[in-house]
N, C-alpha and C positions, 0 to 999 in steps of 0.2 A: 464289529470286528476287526481289526489291524488286519493289513495281508501279509501273508505265513510266509511270502521270498524264499518259498522253495528251493531258486536256484545257491542257497546259502548252504556250500559241500559242510560247516561244522553243525551244521544241526540236527545230523546224525551224531555225532556223538552229546552230544545241548542236555543236558538233564532234562525231563520231562518236567514242562510247568506245572504246578500245583495250583490244583482250581482258582483259588488266593489269587496266583500269580496271574492269572488269567485273564481275571477279574479287574485285577490294578491293570494291564495291560489294556482292557477294552476303554476302562477309566480314562487311562493315557490319552490314548490315539483319539476318543469318541471330542475330548473337551481340545489336542492339539498347543496346549497350553502352553507358555514359554516357561511360567516355574511351576516347577511340580511336587507337593510335600507329601512320601510313601511314608508311612509311619507302620512298620510290622516289627513282631517282639521277635528279643533276642534268636537267633537258629532258626528263624521261619522261612528265611531266601532271600532276603533285599538284595544279597549280589546278583542273582540268576536276574531274580523280575531286572536290573537297572541294565546289569549287562544284555538279555532282551531287548530292551526297550536301547541302547545304543545302534547291537547291533543293526535295527528298523529300519531306526535315523538314516544309519552310514548308505541301507543298501536302495533308500525311496530319495537319496540326495540330499537330503537337508539339511542333515549336519557331513563333513568331510575332517574334522579334527574334536578329538574325546581329551580332557580334562578327569580325570580322578582325584578328589582330594580328600584323604583319613587320615584319621588322629595320631598314626604311627608308624615305623619304616619298614616295618614289618605285616603291617596290613597295606602298602603301598603294594610287595610284593604278592601280599596272596592274592591282590585284588587281578595284578598281571598275569597268573598262574591263571586263572578263574576267565579272563579274555579270554585268551591262548586258543580255551578250552574248543571257543565259539569261532574263531578263524581272525580277534581284533588281536593286534601287536600294536602290544602296551610298553612303555618303557619305564620301569618304578627304579632307571638308577639314574636319575636326571639330575642336573645337577646346576645350582641357580648362578653360581662360578664359571657355567658351562657358556649354560645361555640357550644352549640345543643338546634336542635328545636324538637319539640314532639311525642310522637311515633304516627302512622298512617299516619305522613305526607310522601307526594314525594318533598317537594320543602319550600323554609319561602320566604317572600317579606320583602327587607328591601329596606332601604334607602339609595343615595349616602352618605350621611351624615357617616353612619354607616360604611360602605363597604370603605371610605376615611382613617378611622380610626383604622382599623383594616383589611390593604388590605388584607394580609400574612394568618391569621385567615381564611378567605373565598375562597383566592387559596386555599388553602388545600386542604378544601371543595368540591373544583370545581376538582380540579385532583382525587379525592374519586371515583366518579362515570362519569357514559356517563351525562354528566350535560350541561341543556337548558338555560341558559341566555337570560331573556327576558328585558332590557335596556329601561322602559318608559321611555320620553322627552326628547332625548340620547341630544339634547341641550341642558343640565346639566351636559351632561359630562366637558364643558368644562369651569364650570361656578367660580372655582379654580383650580390651578394648581392642588394640592392635589387630589382634586377627579378625576380630570383625570387622574391621577399619581395610582390612590388607583384602579381606576375598572385598566387599562391598566394591573394593577401588580393582580390582585381577578380575571379576566375571560381571561386571554390571557389563557388558559388550557384547555379554555370549548374546545366542539364536538361540541356544535350550541351558535351561538347571532345572537340575533332577536332584530332588533334595534326601537322602534315607537316614532314617532313626529307630532305635529299636526302643528309644526310652524318652519320649518329646520334652520330657520334665527337666527344667534347670528346679537351683534352689535359689534362684535370685534372680534381679529380675532386668538383666545384659538384654535386651532386645539379639536376635537372632537378623541373618541377613538376606532374604529371598523369603523370609516365612513371613504369610498373613497375617494377621489378627483382626480377632471377630470381639467386638466389644458383647457380654450376656444383658441380662437380667438384672444381673447382680453388680451390673458397672466393672466388673473385670474383664479387662480385654487376654483372649487368648489366642493359643494358637492354631489352625485352621486348618486340617491335613485336610489333601484332594483321596486321599485312600487309606484308611485306617483296618490293621489286622491284626489284631489283640490276644496276649496271653489263651485268655478263656474259651475265645473260639475256636486258634491255633490246637486247645487241648482237644477237644471234641474232635479236631478232624485228624486227632493222633499226627502232627505234621511238629510239637513239641511233646517230651516229654512228662509226666504229672510230677514232680519234688517232691519228696517229704524232706522236710528239714526234724534232725534228728538232736536237740538240742541239752548241755552236759553243764550238771552248776558245779558245783563243793565248794568247800572250805578254804580260804584268803586267808594269807596273814605278810604285812609290810611293815616294813617301818618308813616313816615319814620325813622331808627335807629336815624337822624340826627335832628329830630325833624318837620322834611316835611311834610305838610299835602296836598296830590297829590289826582287827582284822574282821571280817563277814563274811557272809553268804554268799557268792558269786549269784546277783536276780536279784536277792530281794532288796524292798523297797531302802534303800537309802538314795541319799543325798549323788547330786551328779559327782562332784569327785570321787568318794568315796567310791562309786560304781566305776568310775574312770581309773582308781587303782587296784579294784578287785579283777578290773578285767586283763588288767595290764599284768595282773599277776599272774594271768593265767597263761599268759600268751609268752611269762618269761621259759626259755629254752630251758632254763639248769630245777627247774617247779614239776613238779609231779602231772599239772593239768596238761600237759600239753603233754609230751609221749604217753600216759596211759589214751585218748582222744586218737592219738596217733596211730597208735596199736589198734583199734576198736574202730577207727575207720576202717585199715586196714584188715581187718576182718569181714568188715562188712563188702569189703572193696572180694573179697574170697567169693564170699556167696552168691552173688552177681553174676562174678567170671564161671558159674556154674553154667549158665544161660547164656550168657554174654560173654566168649571164651578171651575176647581181645581189651574189654573194658580198663581203661587205666583211672587212674588219679590224680588231683591237682590242689597243693596246700596254697592257697594264697594270702603268702607272709604281710608283714608292716616294711620290713626294711630288708637290706641283704646281709646286715651280720642274723637277722633270725632266719633267714630263707638259707642259710651256709646248716646253722643248728638243725633245724626240722630236719631239714634232707641227711644230717649224719645219721641223727637219731631215724627216721627210715630205714635209712640201709641197714641199721642195727636190730628192728623189727624183720625185714623182712631179707636179709642177706643178700637183698641186691640190689645192684648202682640204680641212683635216682636223679631224673637229669632236673637240675640245677639251672633258670634263667633268673639273667641278674639284667638287669636294665641296663649297663655299662661295658657287658660284654658283646663284643662283633661280631662272637657267631650266635649271639642269641636267636636269632631266626631259622638259620638252618638245623639247631638245635630244636629247635620247638614242631619243624617237615621233620624232622627223623623219629622224635616221641608220636608225633601224630601217625607218620607211618607204619612205625611199629608195633609190636603188643609189649612193653614194658610197665610194671605196674605203676610207677608213682613221678607226678615233675611237683615240683615246689619254685612259684612264684612271686615278683613282685607285685606290681601292680602295673605291669606291661601285658600281664594272660586278660587283665578282670572283661577287657575290651575288644567284642572283635575276633578276635584269634577265632582260628576255626581248629579247635582238633572235635572232629565229630563221634569219636569213642571215650570222651573221658565223661562217665556217669557217676564219680562219688564224688565229689571237694570238702576241706576241710576252711573255714572261714578261719580263718588263722590272724585277722587281721583287727585294730581298733579303727577306722576308717567303720562311719554309717551312714552316709547320707545316702539317701534314697534312687539315688540319679549309678550313685559308684553300687551299691546293692543289687542293685538290676541288673546292673552290667555281669557283675563278677556271677549271679546267679544263670545266667543267660550262657557261661561256660559250658552250662551240666545238660540243657535242655534240648538239645539239636537233637533230634529222633532222623534214626536208621533204619530203622524198624520196626512197627507198630508194637505196642506193648514193650518196651526197654523205657525203666522208670531211672531214677537221678535223687539220686541222697548228701545230700547238704550234713556238717557237722555245723553247727554253732555254739557261743558261750549264751549262756544262758543268760542275757540280759537283754531290761524291755526294750529297749527300742532295739536290738536284730527282731524278736519276738514280735513285737507288732508290724516289720517289715516285712517281713516272713508270713506273717497271717492275711498280708496282703497282693499278696502274688499278683490279683487278679483284675485287684485297682487298673482302671485306666483314667491316665492324668494327661495334661496340658499342660502347655508354659504360658505360665500368664504373667504378666507386664504390674500390675496394678493389683494392691494389697488394702483395704479401707479399712476401716480402722475398727469400724463391723460392718454388719451385714443389714439391709437395706432395710430387711423384715423383723432378723429377732437381734437386737441389741447384745444377747450374749453369743451367738454366733461367734465361732473363731471361722478361718475358712481354712481350707487345706492346703491354702499356696503357706501360709502364718505356719499352720504346723511343718509342713519341710522346711522353712523356715529356720525354728528352731530346731529342729533335726540337724541342719545344717552348723547352726551355733553350736549343740552340743559338740558335732564335731570338733571344729576346731578348738574346742576348749580339753577336750580330751587331748588332741596334740601340743597342744599352751602344755598340760599338766605330763606328758611324757618328756618332757624337756626341763620339766627337776628334779631335784636330786632326789633321790629313791631308789629302794632295795628291797623286794623281794624278799619273803623269808620261805613262805611254804605254801604248797598249794597239793588240790587233791580236786580228783575230778569226782563227781555224782551224776547220775544220769540222772536229766533231769522230765525232758517228756516227747515225745512227739509232735510236732504242727502239718500237718496234712489240710490240702484247701479250706482254709480259715476252722476248723478245728483243731481239738488238742486230744493228744493221749496222751493215756500212762500217770505213774502217780509219783514218782524219782522214785528214788532208790542207790545201791553200793552201783558201782562199778562189777560186770557181769552175773549183776542181780540175773533171773529164770526174766522174770516182767521185760525186761533190756534185750535180751537175748534171744529174744521171741520178737521183736519187732526186727535187730536187725538179719532177721533168717529171713522177712519177705521178700520170695523173688523176685530178681530181676529184670522178668517180662511179666507186668499187667500192663491191661490199660487200666486208664485212670478212676472209671468205676469199680473196679475188682479193686482195684489200691486203698479204696474208701470203705467199701465193702468191707476187709479182711483186720481194718484198721480196728473197724469197728468190731469184728468178729473175738481178736486178739484182745480187747478193752471188757469184751464180757469173759471170757473163757480166762483173761485174771483174776475180775471178781469173784469169781463164782470159787476157782480155785484159794482166792484167800479167804473162802467161807461169807462172802458178801452177798449170800443171794437176794438183801433188799437190795441193792441198789440196781437190778433189773423189776422190770414189769411185768407182770401180770400172763403179756401175751411172749413173756422168753425173749427180748427185743432191751437194747440198753436204751438208758431215756434222751433225752437229745443231748449234742453232744455239746460241751462246755461254752459258754458265753466270755469268750476270752476279752473282748472288750469293757464288761465289766467286771473281770477281773483283775483287767489294765489298772479301771478308773479306783478300782478299791486297792490296788499295791500301793498305787500313787496319792492317795490321798492316807491312809498306810503310815505312808514316808513322809509326806508334809507337815501329821502331827507327829511324827517321831523328831521329825527336824527340830519342832515347833515345843518338844519335850525337853530335849540335848537341851537348848539355850533359855531354857527356864532352870533346869536342875543343873546343869553343867556336867548331867550322865551318857557316857559316848553312848553311839547310837546303837552298835553291837549289845552292847551291854540291855537296851532298854527290850530290842527284839527278844533280847533273854530270858528276858525276866517274865515278857509278854502270854513267853511259850509256855514256862512257866505256867504261871497262874492261867490259860486258857487251853491248854495242849492246844495239839493240833503241831502237823512238820514245817519245816523253813517256810518265808514267807510262799518263796518262788512255787512250791510244794500245794498249795495252804488252799484249800476251797473260798471258797466266796462267801460263805455261812464262818468261815475259823479266822476272815477277815473282820469279817463285819464285827464278831466278838470280840476281839482284839481292841475294833475303833472305839467301842462300846467302853469298854475299861480304859480304854486311855483319856475321852471323857471323862471317865469316872474320878482318875486322878485330877483331872483336870481341876473339877470344883469337890474338889475335898475329897472324895467319897473314898471308902476302902474296897 
């Protein structure tokens, strides 16, 4: 165990270390490494751990200068404020043009972009002292070739480098400087962390909140650049371009989907505030125009002012800090609040963006999981589209950054590595961005409750907005531990089945059957989508017409709400059509 350094007066006001932070400290000082990579889930307290390491290295005389590298200007200020609380003076206002920080500071906080623009300046400062470099969200070191080259050039001479990330995976194979890669049995080189504290472990320790995902579907209608009117159910197994257009239609501020979901999320916030009086909520928007429109809608819904955070606003950081310290209900922002920004009272979120890479999703959800006291529950509202449903169901999956993507697994020629799946997700996101730039006119959108996702399970059978089933899920208390959330969701699922007279759905011992196999459902939806696309290509029939006909013939709800048996029947019927059987 490293020495406690009781002489540091600020220890009395520093946050008490959590068990994982203590273990990570022990690991760090036992190794005494030049490079150390700590992976800890968003909300676990990476900043507290890193600053404790920094203070102890300073007190031991190992280093006499600290450089913090962060993704954004706001995070620079956040680091400086946290450092000040334990007696370390970090200058967040350092500018490359000046080349020097204010007197009395032991170091600076800069952005990756700052370092990349003048790496030799930062190298000179690194060489001039015994420097500890803290690389916050180190995965940004691979964002651009210039960024990776810049931090490598600037900090190669550092005495110590401490790298931090909550999401170590990337959707590309750009190597990250100062990160060690080890080759596995499958031939893939993956990042090797010195200490890992994942979401699953943090949830068991009540360090982070359990997350309930509320998914909403609905009927969408739009006009393409060719003038053709299209209609689809959000979340049905359509081709990617149709899914992207339906998704974009749902997020259009002029439609009915987004105002309905915002109003529902506000009702959830009211419920949460019964037990967490200062609970706040955040909408993550795609762009500035949408953010302003969503804020105006929320003001009409709540009758209260809404904090709007835009990346080109010079007062953005102060607005975030003011919101964090207050008790206002809603904040609307674009990407800058999706990563690292610390607003612990955020408990309700609306994912109102078409960005869908695993990295962005994990960082966005991370804004809501920070737990202040045991039992706080987070609720995130999502469009019911397949890629987001899959990401929500994989909240506890741990990933490492992989450099190599073999064409096939050495033992199984049909194996598709997870990294390839992430790459596919990233390509889908880029395709969605490209579609957004095309001429497009959203005509109509209508929201419908789809399901609740929690801990890999799916609950609910869908229905109209305001349905009794939806209200039961919205009314889940804001203070429950992870096990209690699962138990309550299963209990309400059972009550819904009983109320509908479906007693046959309940087993003899009064319990529900095992939770729906969401992976099998996703596979069936994907297979149905491919077959519908093939039949559309053969006959010239629009996808929506085919899905409607299948529902008429086979029965059952829309694809997003259909069971595995109902989807299987539709696939069988499609196969009959292909071979000419009626």
